[in-house]
N, C-alpha and C positions, 0 to 999 in steps of 0.2 A: 832202418829209418828211424833215425833220432831227431824229436821234435824238442826245442829251445822255446818255452817261455818266462822271460827277467824283465828286470826294470831295461832301461836303457845306459843308463853305468855300470851295469852286469856286461851287454852286451858290445861295452868299445874298449871290457879289461882283458887284453890278450891274454891273460894267463888261463884266467877262467876258461876263454873257448879254445886256449890250444889244448887243455886239459883233458877236454870234452873232444874233439879230434881226435886225439892219441889215443882214446878210450875205445874209436870205432874206426878206423883205420879206412874202411871199405863201406861206411854208411853213406846212406844219405843224410843230408843235414837240411832242415827246415826249421824258422823261427821267429818270434817278432818281439817287440817289446810290447809291455799290457799297462794294464790299467787296476793290475791284481794277477797273480798269479794260484791256480788250480793245481791242489797234491790229494786226490781223494776227498774227505769231504773236509781238508784245509782250502781256506785263504792265506796267501802271502802277497808281501808287498815288500820289494826292493829284493826281490830273491831271483835263485835261480832255478827252474823245474827240467831238470831232463828225463823224459821218455826216452829209453831205447826199446824197438820193436822190429821182432828177428818175424817173416813172414816163411813159410813153407814150402808154398807153391804158388808164389805170389810175384810179378814181376815190378819194377819200380824205372821211373823216369823222371826225371828233372826241370826247368826249366824258369827261366828271370829273365823280366824283361823292366829295363829304366821308365819310370816315367820322365815326361817332361814337363809339360804344363798339364794344367785339369784336362781343357780343351780334349787331350791325346789320352783319355781312357779309356775308350772305348779298341780306340784303337792298338792297345796296351794289350788290351784280351783278346784282339784276335789272334795277334803275336804270338802270346801266347801259348794260342789252342793251337797253332799252324807248329809251332816248337815241338808240340806233343804227337809221338807216335800212334797210331790211330789203330792199331792191327789188334784186340781180344784189348783194348783198353774200359773199364766197367767205372771208373770212379777220377774225380780229380777236388783234391783237398788244394785252396787257396790260402795264402796269406798276401794281405797288402798290405801297403803306407796308409797311414790312417787319415790324413787330414790332407797334402794337396793330389786331390783325387774324387772321381765322380762314380762311387760306389756303382748305384746302376748303371751306368754306361759298360765299365768295367765288364759286371756280370753279364748286360747284354751282350760286349762283343767277343766275350770267353766260352757263352752258351751258346751263340747259335754259327764258330766256326768247331763246332764240337759234334761228332755222329748224333742221332737220337739215340735218345736213351740215358745218354751217356749223365751221368748225377755230377751235381758239385756242392761242395761244401768247402767253408772258410769262412774267414774273416780279418777287418780291416786292425793294426796295430792301434796300441793306445801308447796315451803318456803318461798315464794317472789321470789329476785331473788342471793337469796344465796346458796341454794342447800347443803346445809349441814344436815339440821333433818326435817323433815316432823311426823306427830303425825294421827293419824284416831281413834276416838271415839265411842267406841260402848256401848250396854249393860253393860262389865264387866270396863268400866274405858277408862283412855288416854292412849295410850304407843305408842312408834313406831314400825315399823318391822310387822304393822298388815293389814290385809284383812279383812273386814270386810261387809257384806251384808242384806240385810232385802229383803224380800219374801213378796210376793199378793197374796193373795188369793181369790177365788171367780167369779161367772159371772156376776153382774152388773159394776166392774171395766172395763174402758177403757184405754188406751195405749197407746200411741204413741211416734212417737220418727222420728230427724233426726240427719244428723252430714254433716256438708260440710265445706269447706275452702276459699279459694280466692286467694291463692300466684298463682305466674307466673316462669315459670321454664326459666332456660337461659344458658348459655354453653353446652362443649359437652354432651353426654351423658356415662357415664364408669359405667364398668363390676366391680364388686367384687369380684377380684382375692383370700382376705383372707379374712376370720372372724370366728368368736363360736360364737353364738346365738347374744346377740347383741352390741357383740364386734366388730368392726369394722379397721379392721391393714389396708387392702390391696385395689386401687382401680386399676386393670390394670396394675398390677403388681409391684407401686411405692404406698410410703409411704402414708395412704389416710389421716395423719395428716400435712403433709407438703403440700400437693395435697390441700386441705380445707384453709389452711391458706393464700398456695400463690392467694386464690380468695379472702379473707377475706381481707386483706390488713392490714391495721392499724385497724379495727375491730377486728382482731384475738387475740388481746394485753389482748384481757377482756373476753376473751373463759374462762366458759363454756355459761357463761351466751348469750355473743353477737353471739354465733350459733343460741342462738331461733330466728334471724333476720333472719339468713339464711339455712335454713332448707335441705331436701334431700329429691325428690321425689321416691318412689322406688317403684319397679315392677319388677314382672316376666319375660315379655315376651311385644310384640309393642301392644297389643291387651287387656291389663290389666290395667284396669284403674289408678293402683298403691296408695297407701300410702302413710301421712307422716311421715317421722322420725326427729328429732330434739335431740339434741347431755343432754346427762344428766354430761357426766364427760370425761378429756383427760389427760390422761395417757404420760406423757413425753418422761419418760425409754422406751416404747416398743411402742411408737409414735400411740396408739390408739384412738379411741375414742368409748363409749359407750352411746348407744342409748334407747332411754323410751322400743324400742322393737325391734324384730329378726331384720338384714339385713343379709340375705344368701347368700353365697356364689353360686355365678353364677347369681344373680338379679340384673338390671340394677340398677342406679341413677344419678340423675341429680340436682343440687342445686334450689335453687326456690329465691324468693323474693317477698317485700311486695308489694299490690297495695292495694293504701288504700281504695278505692270505691268497690274494686270486693272481699272487706277483710269484710267492713260493710255489704252485697250482701250475700256473704255465709254467714252470720248470719242472714236473713232474708227468704237466701231459707233454710233452716235448720231449722225453724219457722213452714215457709210452710208447708213443709213436716211433722214433728210432729202433725201439727195442720189437717191437712187432715185429718191422720191419723185415729182421733177420728170420722169417718164417718159422719159428720156436727155439730157433738156435741160438745158447745163450751169449750175446758179446763178451767177447776175451779184450776188447777194445774200445773204451768211451773218451774223444773228445767233445769239450765243455767250451761252448763259445756264449760268454752272457756279457752284456752291456754292460756299462761304464754307468747306468743313471740308475740300473735293479741295485748296483752298490751302493750307490749314493744314497739309497731311499732305505735300501736293507736294512744298514750299516751293521748292529751287533750281531744283526740276525742275520747278515748273509751265509753263513753258513748253510742252514737252514735251504736256502733252494741246491745247493748240492747235498746233503741227505737225504734229499726227496728223490734224486737222483740214483742212490745209493740206493734206498727201499725196490726201486726198480730192477734197476741192473744185477744184482745179489750181491752177493760178499766177492765172489773171486774175478768181476772186472776190474782192469784197472783203470780209471780214472785220472785224464790231465786238462790239461786249459789254460783260460785265461778269461778275464775282462777286457772287452774292445770298445772300439769304436764304432763298430758296425756289422752285422752279422750274415755271412750271405747263405743261401739253403730255403730248399723250396719249404710250403709251410709241411708238407706229409710229401710221399711215396706217388711220382706221377704228376705232382703241381709243380706249374714256369718257376725254376730258380731264382730269388730276388734279394737283392739285401734288405736288411730288416733292420730297426733300430730298437731297445728296448727289450729285444725274446733270448730268451736261453737256446743256444740251439745245440743240441744234442747229437755227432755224430758218429756208429757204433760201427764195429769191425770184427766179423769172423772169419777161419778161415776151416 
């Protein structure tokens, strides 16, 4: 298996892609454009990080689907699950279009049509802070509006995963009174975009990118731990905000802000959860998918969250990954798989 994470420009450079394919002519390829590339404990921009993985006793199978409209997201997930053989399947790693997608619906469609107990992790592709066009790379080539996955098969492979954030909530909790799927119109009967801009103040001039600094905590009721949602786009005409995942009517939201130390602690916590899930076996590979919003907040301290993950993994684990527009993972083993924003998601592998 060859994973490629890089800038959109590098994925459209035929010479580079052909060189990678020539080096591994029999490999399964999977990759995407990013908002930053991870190589060990280094964060890169406008590069292409290539990670080749050879398995001793694990089978692989890939699948890819085109996304037509955002409303098709769940059907795309269902079809992708149907394309993967089920016998001895133990894990699915998925990379998705980052803008023209409802990540929550994609995850539902995928997980509901996989056998019980099959874990799913992955993320949404990125485009820096431009939010214009994202690309997914698979065995069929590079394209926009694509979701691709690799299934892992066999009894020897151990897979661990964990996902944590580290953001603090502030301000009043508000009720979603008007929304449709991942588009939010009203909070407490008022324009959601207007309320959001009031909180952001000067930061509102930089939307949607500055919205990454102030995500929303979304929960159904007080007992729900909730998930984080960040903005993909805003529509001034109808005063709406489009998020990476569902924002259902009747749910509650609160604004969130960054806390440097807690964000880094979240990365360490995700690493510990994914490491411990392997049952004492040291991971040979760790795929890190962290949100672009974390990168914008941490800035020059960004590599501290990678160093935190390295401190958990030990020196021998190969670390690769990228900064994303959304992370796909259960919070912990046996939890329901969900789309997250503003988290560090770590998937570990060992044979």
